C-alpha positions in Angstrom: -36.2 -15.8 14.8 -36.0 -13.1 12.1 -33.6 -10.2 12.0 -36.0 -7.6 13.3 -36.8 -9.7 16.4 -33.1 -10.2 17.0 -32.5 -6.5 16.7 -35.3 -5.7 19.2 -33.9 -8.2 21.7 -30.4 -6.7 21.3 -31.8 -3.3 22.1 -33.7 -4.5 25.2 -30.5 -6.2 26.4 -28.5 -3.0 25.8 -31.1 -0.9 27.7 -31.1 -3.4 30.6 -27.3 -3.3 30.8 -27.4 0.5 30.9 -30.0 0.5 33.7 -27.7 -1.8 35.7 -24.7 0.3 35.1 -26.5 3.6 36.0 -27.9 2.1 39.3 -24.7 0.2 40.1 -22.5 3.2 39.7 -24.8 5.4 41.9 -25.0 2.7 44.6 -21.2 2.1 44.6 -20.5 5.8 44.8 -22.9 6.1 47.9 -21.2 3.2 49.6 -17.7 4.4 48.9 -18.6 7.8 50.4 -20.2 6.2 53.4 -17.0 4.1 54.0 -14.9 7.2 53.7 -17.0 8.9 56.4 -16.7 5.9 58.7 -12.9 5.7 58.2 -12.5 9.4 58.9 -14.6 9.2 62.0 -17.2 11.6 60.8 -20.0 9.1 61.0 -18.8 7.1 63.9 -21.4 8.4 66.4 -24.4 7.9 64.1 -23.3 5.2 61.7 -26.7 3.6 61.4 -28.6 6.8 60.8 -26.0 7.9 58.1 -26.3 4.5 56.4 -30.1 4.7 56.5 -30.0 8.2 54.9 -27.7 7.0 52.2 -29.9 4.0 51.5 -32.9 6.3 51.3 -31.0 8.7 48.9 -30.4 5.7 46.6 -34.0 4.6 46.4 -35.2 8.2 46.0 -32.5 9.2 43.4 -31.9 6.1 41.4 -35.1 6.2 39.5 -34.6 9.9 38.6 -31.0 9.3 37.4 -32.1 6.3 35.4 -34.9 8.1 33.7 -32.7 11.1 32.8 -29.9 8.9 31.6 -32.0 6.7 29.4 -33.7 9.8 27.9 -30.4 11.4 27.1 -29.0 8.1 25.7 -31.9 7.6 23.5 -31.7 11.2 22.2 -27.9 10.6 21.5 -28.6 7.6 19.3 -27.5 4.9 21.7 -30.5 2.7 20.8 -31.6 4.1 17.5 -28.1 3.8 15.8 -28.2 7.6 15.1 -25.8 9.2 12.8 -23.7 11.0 15.4 -23.4 8.0 17.8 -22.2 5.7 15.0 -19.8 8.3 13.6 -16.0 8.5 14.1 -16.4 10.4 17.4 -18.4 7.8 19.1 -16.4 7.9 22.4 -16.9 11.7 22.6 -20.7 11.3 22.0 -20.9 8.7 24.8 -18.9 10.9 27.2 -21.1 13.9 26.4 -24.3 11.9 27.0 -23.2 10.5 30.3 -21.9 13.9 31.5 -25.0 15.7 30.4 -27.2 13.2 32.3 -25.4 14.0 35.5 -25.5 17.7 34.9 -29.3 17.5 34.6 -29.5 15.2 37.6 -27.5 17.6 39.7 -29.5 20.6 38.6 -32.8 18.9 39.5 -31.4 17.9 42.9 -30.2 21.4 43.6 -33.3 23.4 42.5 -36.3 21.0 42.5 -35.9 17.9 44.5 -33.3 19.2 47.0 -35.6 19.0 50.0 -36.6 15.3 49.3 -33.4 13.8 47.9 -30.2 14.5 49.7 -27.1 13.4 47.7 -23.6 14.7 48.6 -21.7 16.3 45.8 -18.7 13.8 46.0 -21.2 11.0 45.4 -22.4 12.7 42.2 -18.8 13.0 41.0 -17.8 9.5 41.8 -21.0 8.1 40.3 -20.4 10.1 37.1 -16.8 8.8 36.8 -17.8 5.1 37.5 -20.7 5.3 35.1 -18.6 6.9 32.4 -16.0 4.2 32.6 -18.6 1.5 32.5 -20.6 2.9 29.6 -17.5 3.7 27.5 -15.9 0.3 28.3 -19.0 -1.7 27.5 -19.3 -0.1 24.1 -15.7 0.3 23.0 -14.1 -2.8 24.6 -14.5 -4.9 21.5 -12.8 -2.4 19.3 -10.0 -1.8 21.8 -9.5 -5.5 22.3 -9.4 -6.2 18.5 -6.8 -3.4 18.1 -4.8 -4.8 21.0 -4.8 -8.3 19.6 -3.7 -7.1 16.2 -0.8 -5.1 17.6 0.3 -7.9 19.9 0.1 -10.4 17.0 2.4 -8.2 14.9 4.7 -7.6 17.8 4.9 -11.3 18.9 5.1 -12.7 15.4 8.4 -14.5 15.3 10.9 -13.1 12.7 11.6 -15.4 9.8 15.2 -16.6 9.9 17.2 -14.9 7.2 18.3 -17.8 5.0 18.7 -16.6 1.4 18.3 -19.3 -1.2 15.8 -17.8 -3.7 16.5 -14.4 -5.2 14.3 -12.2 -7.3 16.3 -10.2 -9.8 14.4 -7.3 -11.4 16.0 -6.0 -14.6 18.3 -9.0 -14.6 18.8 -9.1 -18.4 20.4 -5.7 -18.5 24.0 -4.5 -18.4 24.8 -5.3 -14.8 21.9 -7.8 -14.3 23.1 -10.3 -16.9 26.5 -10.4 -15.1 24.8 -10.8 -11.7 22.7 -13.8 -12.9 25.7 -15.8 -13.9 27.3 -15.3 -10.4 24.1 -16.3 -8.6 23.4 -19.4 -10.6 27.1 -20.5 -10.4 26.7 -20.3 -6.6 23.6 -22.5 -6.4 20.9 -19.8 -5.8 17.5 -20.3 -7.3 17.0 -17.2 -9.4 13.7 -15.7 -10.5 14.1 -13.1 -13.3 11.5 -10.4 -13.8 12.4 -8.6 -17.0 10.5 -7.4 -20.1 13.4 -8.6 -22.2 13.2 -5.5 -24.4 16.6 -6.4 -25.9 15.5 -10.0 -26.4 17.0 -13.1 -24.8 20.4 -12.7 -26.3 21.9 -11.1 -23.1 21.1 -14.2 -21.0 21.1 -16.8 -23.8 24.0 -18.7 -22.2 21.9 -19.1 -19.0 18.4 -19.6 -20.5 18.2 -23.3 -19.9 19.8 -23.3 -16.4 17.6 -25.5 -14.1 17.7 -22.9 -11.3 16.6 -20.0 -13.5 12.9 -19.0 -13.7 12.0 -16.3 -16.1 8.9 -14.1 -15.8 8.8 -11.9 -19.0 6.9 -8.9 -17.8 7.1 -5.2 -17.1 8.0 -4.5 -13.5 5.5 -1.6 -13.6 2.7 -4.3 -13.6 1.7 -4.8 -9.9 0.3 -8.2 -10.6 3.5 -9.5 -12.1 5.5 -8.1 -9.2 3.2 -9.8 -6.7 3.5 -13.0 -8.6 7.3 -12.8 -8.8 7.7 -11.9 -5.1 6.1 -15.1 -3.8 8.5 -17.3 -2.0 11.7 -15.4 -2.5 14.2 -14.5 0.2 15.8 -11.4 -1.3 15.3 -8.9 -4.0 17.8 -7.2 -6.3 16.2 -4.3 -8.0 18.5 -3.4 -11.0 15.8 -2.2 -13.4 15.6 1.4 -14.4 16.0 3.9 -17.1 19.8 4.5 -16.8 21.9 7.4 -17.9 21.4 11.1 -18.1 20.5 11.3 -21.8 18.0 8.5 -21.7 16.2 9.9 -18.6 16.1 13.4 -20.2 13.9 12.0 -23.0 10.8 12.0 -20.8 10.5 13.2 -17.2 7.2 11.5 -16.5 8.4 8.1 -17.7 11.6 8.4 -15.8 9.9 9.2 -12.5 7.4 6.4 -13.1 10.0 3.8 -13.9 12.8 4.9 -11.6 10.9 6.1 -8.5 7.3 5.0 -8.6 8.0 1.5 -9.5 10.8 1.2 -6.9 8.4 2.3 -4.2 5.7 -0.2 -5.4 8.2 -3.1 -5.6 9.6 -2.3 -2.2 6.0 -2.3 -0.7 5.3 -5.7 -2.2 8.6 -7.0 -0.9 7.9 -5.7 2.6 4.4 -7.1 2.5 5.8 -10.5 1.7 8.4 -10.2 4.5 11.4 -10.1 2.2 14.0 -8.4 4.4 17.0 -8.0 2.1 16.4 -5.4 -0.7 19.4 -4.5 -2.8 19.0 -1.4 -4.9 21.1 -0.2 -7.8 21.9 3.5 -7.5 24.6 5.7 -8.9 27.6 7.9 -8.0 26.0 10.5 -10.3 24.1 11.6 -7.2 27.3 13.5 -6.1 27.0 15.7 -9.2 29.7 18.3 -9.2 32.4 18.7 -6.6 36.1 19.3 -6.4 36.4 17.2 -3.2 36.7 13.4 -2.8 33.3 12.3 -1.7 32.1 9.4 0.5 28.7 8.0 1.4 28.2 10.8 4.0 28.9 13.6 1.6 26.3 16.1 0.6 24.5 15.1 -2.6 24.6 17.6 -5.5 22.8 16.1 -8.5 22.8 17.9 -11.8 20.5 15.6 -13.8 17.1 14.0 -13.6 18.7 10.6 -13.6 20.6 11.4 -10.4 17.6 13.0 -8.8 15.4 10.0 -9.5 17.9 7.8 -7.8 18.1 10.1 -4.8 14.3 10.1 -4.6 14.3 6.3 -4.7 17.0 6.1 -2.0 15.0 8.3 0.3 11.8 6.3 -0.3 13.5 3.1 0.6 15.3 4.4 3.7 12.0 5.8 5.0 10.5 2.3 4.6 13.4 0.6 6.5 12.6 -1.1 9.8 13.5 -4.4 11.6 11.7 -6.4 8.9 12.9 -4.5 5.8 16.5 -3.8 5.1 17.4 -1.8 2.0 21.0 -1.9 0.8 21.9 0.9 -1.6 24.8 0.4 -4.0 26.0 3.6 -5.8 27.9 2.4 -8.8 30.7 4.3 -10.4 30.8 4.7 -14.2 30.6 1.1 -15.6 32.8 -0.3 -18.4 33.5 -3.6 -20.0 31.5 -6.4 -21.6 28.5 -8.3 -20.2 25.5 -10.1 -21.7 24.1 -6.8 -22.7 27.0 -4.5 -23.4 26.6 -0.7 -23.7 28.5 1.7 -25.8 27.0 4.9 -24.5 29.6 4.8 -21.6 32.9 6.6 -21.8 35.4 3.8 -21.6 33.6 1.5 -24.0 32.7 4.3 -26.4 36.2 5.7 -26.6 37.7 2.2 -27.0 35.3 1.4 -29.8 35.9 4.7 -31.6 39.7 4.2 -31.3 39.4 0.9 -33.2 36.7 1.7 -35.7 37.1 5.4 -36.3 40.8 5.8 -35.4 39.8 8.7 -33.2 39.6 9.1 -29.5 37.4 12.2 -29.0 37.5 13.6 -25.5 34.9 16.1 -24.3 35.3 17.7 -20.9 38.7 16.2 -20.3 39.3 17.7 -16.9 36.1 16.2 -15.4 36.7 13.4 -12.8 34.8 10.1 -12.8 35.0 6.9 -10.7 35.1 3.7 -12.9 34.3 0.1 -12.2 34.1 -2.9 -14.5 30.6 -4.4 -15.0 31.8 -7.8 -13.6 33.1 -6.1 -10.5 29.8 -4.2 -10.1 28.1 -7.6 -10.3 30.5 -8.9 -7.7 29.5 -6.1 -5.3 25.8 -7.0 -5.8 26.7 -10.6 -5.0 28.6 -9.6 -1.9 25.8 -7.4 -0.7 23.6 -10.5 -0.9 25.9 -12.7 1.1 27.1 -10.2 3.7 25.7 -10.5 7.3 22.5 -8.5 7.4 23.5 -6.6 10.5 26.5 -5.2 8.6 24.6 -3.9 5.6 21.0 -3.2 6.6 20.1 0.4 5.8 23.6 1.2 4.5 24.8 3.0 1.4 28.0 1.7 -0.4 29.9 3.4 -3.2 30.9 0.7 -5.6 34.4 1.0 -7.2 37.9 1.5 -6.1 40.0 4.6 -5.1 42.6 3.6 -7.7 40.1 4.0 -10.6 39.2 7.7 -10.1 40.3 9.2 -13.5 39.6 12.3 -15.5 38.1 11.8 -19.0 41.5 13.0 -20.4 43.3 10.3 -18.5 40.9 7.6 -19.8 41.6 8.9 -23.3 45.3 8.6 -22.8 45.0 5.0 -21.4 43.1 4.0 -24.6 45.6 5.8 -26.8 48.4 3.7 -25.3 46.4 0.6 -26.2 45.6 1.8 -29.7 48.5 4.2 -30.6 47.3 4.4 -34.2 44.2 6.3 -33.1 44.3 10.1 -32.9 43.6 11.6 -29.4 41.4 14.7 -29.9 40.5 17.1 -27.1 37.2 18.5 -28.1 36.9 21.1 -25.3 34.2 21.4 -22.7 31.2 19.0 -22.4 27.6 19.9 -21.7 27.7 17.2 -19.0 28.5 19.1 -15.8 29.3 16.1 -13.6 32.7 16.2 -12.0 33.4 14.0 -8.9 35.9 11.8 -7.3 34.7 9.1 -4.9 36.1 7.3 -1.9 35.4 3.6 -1.8 36.9 2.7 1.6 33.6 1.7 3.2 32.8 -1.1 0.7 36.4 -2.4 0.8 36.4 -2.7 4.6 32.8 -4.0 4.9 32.8 -6.5 2.0 36.5 -7.0 1.6 35.7 -5.8 -1.9 38.7 -5.6 -4.3 37.9 -5.0 -8.0 39.4 -7.7 -10.3 39.5 -5.4 -13.4 41.4 -2.2 -14.3 40.4 0.4 -16.8 43.3 -0.8 -19.0 42.0 -4.4 -18.9 38.4 -3.4 -19.6 39.4 -1.2 -22.5 41.4 -4.0 -24.0 38.5 -6.4 -23.6 36.3 -4.0 -25.6 39.1 -3.5 -28.2 39.4 -7.3 -28.6 35.6 -7.7 -29.0 35.6 -5.1 -31.8 38.6 -6.6 -33.6 37.3 -10.2 -33.5 33.8 -9.2 -34.7 32.1 -10.2 -31.5 30.6 -6.7 -31.6 29.7 -5.9 -35.2 28.5 -2.2 -35.0 29.0 -0.4 -31.7 26.8 2.4 -33.1 23.7 0.1 -33.1 20.8 1.3 -31.1 20.8 -1.9 -29.0 24.1 -0.8 -27.4 22.8 2.6 -26.4 20.0 3.3 -23.9 19.1 6.7 -25.3 19.2 5.5 -28.9 17.0 2.6 -28.2 14.5 4.6 -26.3 14.4 7.2 -29.1 13.8 4.4 -31.6 11.1 3.0 -29.4 9.5 6.4 -29.2 9.6 6.7 -33.0 8.1 3.3 -33.6 5.4 3.2 -30.9 4.8 6.8 -30.0 5.4 5.9 -26.4 6.3 9.3 -25.2 3.6 11.8 -25.7 5.3 15.0 -24.6 8.7 16.6 -24.4 10.8 16.7 -21.3 11.1 20.1 -19.5 14.5 21.8 -19.2 16.7 20.2 -16.6 19.2 23.0 -16.3 17.9 24.6 -13.2 16.8 21.6 -11.0 17.2 22.4 -7.3 16.7 20.5 -4.1 13.0 21.2 -4.2 12.8 19.2 -7.4 13.9 16.0 -5.6 11.2 16.5 -3.0 8.7 17.1 -5.9 9.8 13.9 -7.5 9.3 11.9 -4.3 5.9 13.5 -3.7 4.8 12.7 -7.2 6.1 9.2 -6.9 4.2 8.8 -3.7 0.9 10.2 -5.0 0.0 11.1 -8.5 2.6 9.0 -10.3 1.7 5.8 -8.4 -2.0 6.2 -9.0 -2.0 5.5 -12.7 0.2 2.4 -12.2 -2.2 0.9 -9.7 -5.4 2.2 -11.4 -4.6 0.8 -14.8 -3.7 -2.6 -13.2 -6.9 -2.6 -11.1 -9.1 -1.7 -14.1 -7.5 -4.6 -15.9 -8.3 -6.9 -13.0 -11.9 -5.8 -13.0 -12.3 -6.6 -16.6 -10.7 -10.0 -16.2 -13.1 -10.8 -13.3 -16.1 -9.8 -15.3 -15.0 -12.0 -18.2 -14.4 -14.9 -15.8 -17.6 -14.6 -13.9 -19.7 -14.0 -17.0 -20.9 -10.6 -15.6 -22.5 -8.2 -18.0 -19.7 -6.1 -19.5 -19.3 -2.7 -17.7 -21.1 -3.7 -14.5 -18.1 -3.0 -12.4 -17.5 0.4 -13.9 -21.2 1.2 -13.4 -21.0 0.2 -9.8 -17.9 2.4 -9.4 -19.7 5.4 -10.8 -22.8 4.9 -8.6 -20.7 4.3 -5.5 -18.4 7.3 -6.0 -21.4 9.5 -6.5 -23.1 8.3 -3.3 -19.8 8.6 -1.3 -19.3 12.1 -2.5 -22.9 13.0 -1.5 -22.2 11.6 2.0 -19.2 13.9 2.3 -16.1 11.8 1.6 -13.0 13.7 0.5 -11.4 13.3 -3.0 -8.6 11.3 -1.5 -11.2 8.9 0.1 -13.1 8.7 -3.2 -10.0 7.5 -4.9 -9.8 4.6 -2.5 -13.5 4.0 -2.9 -13.0 3.8 -6.6 -10.2 1.2 -6.3 -12.2 -0.7 -3.7 -15.2 -1.1 -6.0 -13.0 -2.2 -8.9 -11.5 -4.8 -6.6 -14.7 -5.8 -4.7 -14.8 -9.3 -6.1 -11.1 -9.8 -6.6 -11.2 -12.8 -4.2 -13.5 -14.7 -6.7 -10.3 -15.3 -8.7 -9.6 -18.1 -6.1 -13.2 -19.5 -6.3 -13.6 -22.6 -8.6 -15.5 -21.8 -11.7 -17.9 -24.7 -11.0 -19.2 -22.7 -8.1 -18.8 -19.2 -9.6 -20.8 -20.1 -12.7 -23.3 -22.5 -11.3 -26.7 -21.5 -12.7 -28.8 -23.0 -9.9 -28.8 -22.7 -6.1 -25.5 -23.3 -4.2 -25.2 -26.1 -1.7 -24.2 -25.3 1.8 -20.6 -26.3 1.3 -20.5 -24.3 -1.9 -21.8 -21.3 0.0 -19.0 -21.8 2.6 -16.5 -21.7 -0.2 -18.1 -18.7 -1.9 -18.1 -16.6 1.3 -14.3 -17.1 1.5 -13.8 -14.8 -1.5 -13.6 -11.7 0.8 -10.9 -13.3 2.8 -9.0 -14.4 -0.3 -9.1 -10.8 -1.5 -7.7 -9.5 1.8 -4.9 -12.1 1.8 -3.9 -11.5 -1.8 -4.0 -7.7 -1.8 -2.9 -6.7 1.7 0.8 -7.2 1.0 0.6 -4.3 -1.4 0.8 -1.3 0.9 -0.6 1.2 -1.5 -3.7 -0.9 -2.2 -4.2 -1.8 1.5 -6.3 1.3 2.3 -8.7 0.4 -0.6 -9.5 -3.0 0.9 -12.4 -1.9 3.1 -14.8 -2.7 0.2 -13.3 -6.0 -1.0 -13.0 -7.3 2.6 -16.1 -5.9 4.3 -18.9 -5.4 1.7 -20.8 -8.5 2.9 -20.9 -7.3 6.5 -24.4 -6.1 7.6 -25.5 -3.2 9.8 -27.1 -5.6 12.4 -24.0 -7.7 12.7 -25.2 -10.8 10.8 -22.9 -10.5 7.8 -19.5 -12.0 7.1 -16.6 -12.6 7.3 -16.2 -11.0 10.8 -19.7 -10.3 11.9 -19.1 -6.5 12.2 -22.0 -4.3 13.0 -22.9 -0.6 12.8 -19.9 1.7 12.9 -17.5 -1.2 13.1 -18.1 -1.7 9.3 -16.0 0.8 7.3 -18.1 3.5 5.7 -16.9 2.7 2.2 -18.2 -0.9 2.6 -21.5 0.4 4.0 -22.0 2.7 1.0 -21.1 0.0 -1.5 -23.4 -2.6 0.0 -26.4 -0.5 -0.8 -25.2 0.1 -4.4 -24.2 -3.5 -5.0 -27.6 -5.0 -3.9 -29.5 -2.3 -5.7 -27.7 -3.0 -9.0 -28.0 -6.8 -8.6 -31.8 -6.5 -8.1 -32.1 -4.2 -11.1 -30.2 -6.6 -13.4 -31.5 -9.6 -15.4 -30.2 -12.9 -14.2 -30.6 -16.3 -15.9 -33.0 -17.5 -13.1 -35.2 -14.4 -12.9 -35.9 -11.0 -14.6 -34.8 -7.7 -13.2 -36.9 -6.2 -10.4 -38.9 -3.1 -11.1 -37.5 0.2 -9.8 -40.3 0.4 -7.2 -39.7 -3.1 -5.9 -35.9 -2.5 -5.6 -36.5 0.7 -3.6 -39.0 -1.1 -1.4 -36.3 -3.6 -0.5 -33.6 -1.1 0.2 -35.8 1.0 2.4 -37.2 -2.0 4.3 -33.7 -3.2 5.2 -32.5 0.1 6.5 -31.1 -0.6 10.0 -30.8 -4.3 9.3 -28.7 -4.9 6.2 -27.8 -1.3 5.5 -26.6 1.8 7.3 -29.8 4.0 7.7 -27.8 7.2 7.0 -26.5 5.7 3.7 -30.0 4.5 2.7 -31.4 8.0 3.4 -28.9 9.7 1.1 -29.2 7.0 -1.5 -33.0 7.3 -1.7 -32.8 11.1 -1.9 -30.5 10.7 -4.8 -33.0 8.4 -6.5 -35.7 11.0 -5.8 -33.6 13.7 -7.3 -33.2 11.5 -10.4 -37.0 11.6 -10.8 -38.1 8.3 -9.1 -40.1 8.8 -5.9 -39.1 6.5 -3.0 -42.1 4.3 -2.1 -43.2 3.3 1.4 -41.5 0.3 3.1 -42.5 -3.2 2.0 -41.3 -6.7 2.6 -40.3 -8.7 -0.5 -39.6 -12.1 1.1 -38.5 -13.6 -2.2 -35.2 -11.5 -2.1 -33.3 -14.5 -0.6 -34.2 -16.8 -3.4 -33.4 -14.4 -6.2 -30.1 -13.1 -4.8 -28.8 -16.4 -3.5 -28.4 -17.9 -6.9 -27.1 -16.9 -10.3 -24.0 -16.5 -12.4 -20.9 -14.7 -11.1 -20.2 -13.1 -7.8 -23.3 -13.2 -5.6 -24.4 -10.5 -3.2 -24.7 -11.5 0.4 -27.8 -13.5 1.3 -30.5 -11.0 2.3 -32.8 -11.5 5.3 -36.3 -12.9 4.8 -38.8 -10.7 6.6 -42.0 -12.1 8.0 
């Protein structure tokens, strides 16, 4: 039985079911009204005659109601798969068609057939309600049931017990991260490090050969690397960022991309992989300038892009929080002391080094307050956040430091002067840095039983000893300063293409702007660049002609725009086309590159590529809306496609559009087993399969585009050899097309 015969039989069955529902609802309404008359006593004296009149009304009225209803249904596209019936307002179209049928029926009874067909008004109303429920239910129940099953499966899915043994540390070769790694490994955790290692392996050299340390050298802006790194971990520590006001001020775009956009992407991947505990490194700089002592509930008053980027990230993470995703936000005080990757662009370390090397302690903005914490104590706080009971820390913010270590810059200078009395203490007046804040650390002390092991005096002495013993050769080296290193990188590679705007007048609206950009335009380049890279890799692996994917993208976006999709939808269509054969990455090359026909078992494997794509990409929330094409482009309008056998409007519009473009391009292209089809022959096939393989509305617009391009669309034909030529060949293969007799 061919596809056209199956389609005809389906339509006959649908019409038969509609006839039964129309007649059944009319008969049930008559009987219900009759029973009501009997119960109320109205028909008690003449029960038989009333029943006979109702029976006669049924036989006289049923044919008319059926004829009217089927005519209206047909005109509404119930059986022709019309554009409006298969649109997004399908339920409304059905309700209008059923209601209009009864309006016409009632009008005819009142003004034309009233003397011959006697139908009480309550019967018409009851029949309309019953028929409406039946027709809507018969056509929408499958969609409603599928939605119910999905929601129930998510609700009933048992939560994974929170047993943390494997930890992903992002940015773990930095100032705090290198100290955190040592604590995790010493406690027996399996640690996966995701870091670009821009400062080399020196910060973690003493840990490099540890059996529980796995290193992925990659940029955490790369979605693929984040997905790879996230597999199988129980918790995430996101410590990576551009840190410090001067470093962030170099380039606003880069700062937002690294500090906010990447944080959102990483959190989405973690949440998609059911990683609950997400520890995020923030900063007390978010408090900005205040004369009060501030705690976690205090109003934020940032005065720099760095602080605003951290506030934006905090808000993004808190918005994502739910029962299955628990962000823990740590706002660190100003760090000091030595770690694997020591910094000398921080006040305690810098002043201590200058005291020894330059014999000067130059204090700027001496009356400004700062909270201080040693880098080892900061790492201890991260470790405690990992081991604390989740119910105590989920969705919580903790200031990291101690009340005893709130100092003015002048006081820090005096402490160092006591340690190096030969150095000259110089007060240089006001500083351009407007930060000034004292912080309360009661919450972390009570929740974690957190007590810092270091004091500012001890940390400064540690730095002084490192300078004197030669452990630190030149504290002025760019490797010890974030801003110097980024400046050097800019000079060498031209990484930053534009200057940063002035940050002097940033207001609250700027934080909202940062979040908005991170959620939209800033995230798009990160994903788009990655997706384009995937597309090129898939072309190379499958031996596709170079540029085919981009050609498909251009054609599909053009067709989607003509059909009326919005620019936001077109962005998802573009990504979907680039990812359409992503699942073939999991298909063995012996199948993917087989020059001859595939065996039945090989076809079974090949068809799984759409499911593989869905499984691999769905954990990435920002790519999930673009999965309609990778997951559904082998579905067919008549329901004979795969993987789910969707039909008609059940198939996402983007997938219906791409299916036409994909098959058209495949038939136009030369393959090892056959030459390209002629333009005329391709169009014959597309037109002939309208309503079978393809959405008729999409085909109509597509053929009009071709006509506008100067090639007239020919009459329908039936190229039976389509199956043979499309079922074989190198690379990803279009869905098997129906043979028509």
